[in-house]
N, C-alpha and C positions, 0 to 999 in steps of 0.2 A: 235305237237311240237311247232308250231308257236304260238298257244294260251298260252302254258306254258310260253314261252319266253316273251310274252306280259304281262302275269300276274306277272311274276317276276320283270319286269321293273317297272309296276305300283306299286308294293309293295315297291320297292327300293325308288321310288319317294316319296311315302307316308311316309316312315321312315325318309327320308331327311327333309321333311316338318315338321313332328312332332318333330324331333330332333332339328331342327332349331329354332322352337318356344320355346322349352324348354331352349335352349341355350340363346335365346334372353331374356327370362324371368330372367335367372340367371345373365346375364349381367346387366339388369336393376336393379335387387336387389343389386348386387355388386356396381353399380354406386351410388344408393341412399345411401347406407351405407357409401361409401367413401366420398360422398358429405357432409353427416352429420359429418364425422370425420374431414373434412377440417374446418368446422365451430367451432369445439372444439379446445381448446388450445392444441398445440402439446406437451407442457411441462408445468409444474406448474410455476406460476409466480415467478419471482426472489424474494427471501425472504430477501436479503441483504438491509441494511439501505440505503436509497436514500435521498440526501439532498434536502430540499424543494426549489421550484422555488423562486428566488429573487423577482419576481412580487408579491409574497404573503406577503412580508414585509409590516407591517401595516403603515398607514399614521400617520401624526402627529409627535411630538417631539421624541417619543419612536422609531418610524420607522426611523427617521432621524439618530438617534444614532446608530441603527443596520446597516444602509446603510453605515455610516461612518466607522463603525467597519469592515465591509466586504471590503471596499476599502483600509483600513489599512493592512488587511491581504493579499490582492492581490498585493498592491504596497508599501510594507513596505520600500523598498529602496528609493522610491520617498520621503518619509517623514523622514526617519532616516539614509539614506545611506551617503556616502562620500559627496554628494551634497544635503543632505536632507533639506527640507523646514521647518521642525520643529527643528531638531538637527542633527548633523553629528556624530552619535554615534554607527553606525553598519557597517558591511562589505558591505552593499548594496544588499544582498540577500533579498528576500521576504518570508514572512511566507508561502506564497503559493507554493514556490519552493519545500518545504518539505510536505506541507498539500495541496494536489492538488485540483484544482478547488475551491480555497478558503475554503478548508476544507470540501468539499461536496462529493468527489468521493469515491465510495465503495472501501475498501482496499487501499485507497490512503493516509493513515495516516490522515483520516478525524476527524472531531470534533463531530461526531454522538453520542459518549458516554460521552462527557465532562459534559454536564448539569446533566445527570443522575448519574454520579459517583463521582463528586467533591462536597464538600471536601472529600478527602480520604488519608489513610495512604500510604506514598511512602517510600519504602525501601531505595531508594537512599538518601532521606532527613532524614530518621529515625524519621519521625514525620508526622502529618496530614498536607496536602498541599491544599491550595485553588486555584481557577482558576488564580487569579492575580499572584501567586507565580509561577505557571506553565508558564504564559506569561514571567515573569522575567527570568526564566530559559532559555527559548528559545532565548531571546535577548542576554544573556550572553554566551550561548554555540553555538547554531546554527547560530546565527547572529554575533557571536564573538564581542559583543559590550557591552554597558552599559544599564542596565534595566531602562526603563522610570519610573517615579513616578507612583506608583500603584493607586494613588488617582487622576491621570490626566484624562481628558476627553477621551484621546486616549485609555488608558487601559480600562476604563469603557465602551467604545464603542466596543472594541474587545470582552470583556466579554459578553456584550449584544448580540452581533452577535452569539457567540458560544452557548449562552443559547437559543437563537431563533432557531438555527439549531436543537437543542435537544427538541424542542416542541413536546409533545406527547410521548416521550420516558419515560418509567416507571422509577421512581427514584430507584436506586439501580441496575438496569439492564443495561448490555452492549449490544447494538444491534448487530446483526450479520453483519459482514463487516465493523465494525468500527475499526479505528486504522490501524495497519499493521498485515498482516497475518503471522502466525508463520509457516515457511516451515520446512520440515524434515532436520535434521542434516545430513551432509555428513558422510560416513564411513571412511573418510580420512581427512587430513588437506586441507583447502582451498588453492588454488594454484595461487599466484599472476602472475606467468609467463603465465599460461593458461588464466587468466583474462585479461591480456594485449592484447592477441590476440583477445579476444572477444570485448574488448573496441575498438580496431581498426576497427572491422567489423561493430559494431552495435551502437557505442556511439560517436565516434569521429566527425562525421558529424555535430552534434549539439553542443557538449561540447568542441570541439577543440582538436588539438594534445596535448596541454599542459593542458587540463582539465580546461581552464579559462572561459568557458562559453561564452554567447553572450548577449550583452545588446541591448536595443531598440535604435532607431536612435538618441534619445536625450542623450543617455549614462547614464541614471539614473536608469532604471529598468531592471533587468535581465529577458530575455525571456527563455534562458537556463542557469541554475545556474552554477557557478564554482564548480567542484567536488574536487578540491584540490588547493593549492596555498594560498596566503595571504588573499584572499577575500572569502575563503570557510569556512565551519564549523570547529570549533576547536575540540581538542581531548577530550573535555568534553561533546560533543554532543551525543545524543542517536544513531545517525546514524554512529558514530564511532564504534559502536558494529556491528560486522559482521552480526549477525542474524537480526538486524533491517534493515540494508542497504539491505541485500539479499532479505528479505521479501518484502520490499518496491519496489525494482526493479523488482522482479519476476512478480508482477501484473501490473506494470505500465510502464516499459521500454522495448525497445526504445519508444521514445515519440509517442503517438498515440495508444499504446497498450491498449486493454481492458482486464479486469481481466477474462473475460470469454474465452478469446483466447490469453493466454500468448505467448510471442515470445521468451522468455528465458526459458530454463529448470531450474529446481531447482539447478542443478549442476553448470550450467553456472552462475546463480545469486550469488552463493557462491564464485566462483572464481573470478568473476568480482568485487565483494565487497572486496575481499582480495587485488586485484590490486589497486583499488581506495584508500582504507584505508592504503596502503603502501606508498602512495605518500606524499610529504611534505605538511604540513598544519600547522596553528597556534597551538602551544602547550600551554594549559592553565590548570593549576592544580586546583582541587577542593578538597582540603584535608578533607573537612567536609563531603564528600560523603560517603555513605555506613558505617555509624558508627558501624553497626553489619556486619562485613566482611563475615559472614556465609551466608548472603543474597545476596551477589554479584552474578549477573548472570555468567554463566560459560564462556561467551565470553566477560567479562569485563577485558580489558588487563593490568590493573594497580593493583599492589599489595598494601598492603599485602593480601595474599590469605589464606583462611581457609583450604586449601588442599595442597598437595605436588607437584602440577603441576606448571610448570614454566610460565613466562609471554608470551612466544612465543606460547605456546599451548593455553593459555587462549585467545590469539588474533586470531590465525588461526585454531585452532583445531589440531587433531580430538577432538571434544567435548564430544563424547559418553563416553569415559573412565572417563572423569571428572563427568559426570552425574551419571554414574554407581557407582563411588566411593563415591558420596555424598548420594545417596538415593536408588540405585538399581532398580529404576522404569523401566518399559518397555518404550523404546524409539525407534522410527522408524528411521532407517538410510536410506540414499539414496545416493548411490555411483554410480548410473547408472544401477544398477541391482536389485533395489527395495528390499533390504535386510531389515530384521527386527531383532532387538536385542532381546535376551532372558533375563530373570531375572538372 
């Protein structure tokens, strides 16, 4: 009996040793595989357009013009604001306030597709538009000012900078991540009252209780732009359309937001846009806009309209009924429940 017990014990020890060796081999194999996996990219590289490093701007006179253009985009208020050193013909905002990081940030209303797509037909103008005309539009609308002479060194510098940013982008192609992302329509009207609450929680710290923004210590350049009031963009600016402002804020606000980790939901972005664009701002009519009214965007809030929907619905929505009435295409709605419309 004693011999049988000893034999059983020896067999048990042998099984433990063999099993342990097998387990160790498996652990070693698993470790090697995971070590290899760590060396490989966890996800595919970001395919969105990325603005080139300013250090890559060439030397010489051409590079000097590009660098001047970049500074004009970044500090427009210094050059053209109420205390501008070139002229005092704008509200003091910078192009960079709407085209983040001097037009380099992915989904930050950047200039990645400007060189490749201009000149192009613009429905708002009803004609082919070049880059100089686009610059003029921004001065007259977003900067609520007077457009500079398109033959001036300043405009030529801004164009040179935008064209340099688009180096390598195929002509006729719009790179992914350029401009402003189009976010899904709400299944309801955007709500300024809800937007006001969001503003108080997420925007007021930088832009102020009255939306007046914050200037640098010299009082010339806005660090945080005014979102409404006399110094903000006028009613002819693209950001006065809720879809443009909502798409812009969704990927970029509050300040410091990265498009890969939005801090606002799409619903919050729509409501916040409704609140901001309900506040007082300079009214400026552009009666020449949209000569073909059937091409007006559904959220362009000024008539005449080519449909039977009123100005309030064209401003705040719901926009899906307008879209369906126009063309009946599939449109994705987002009212917090991830709904999808049908044909």
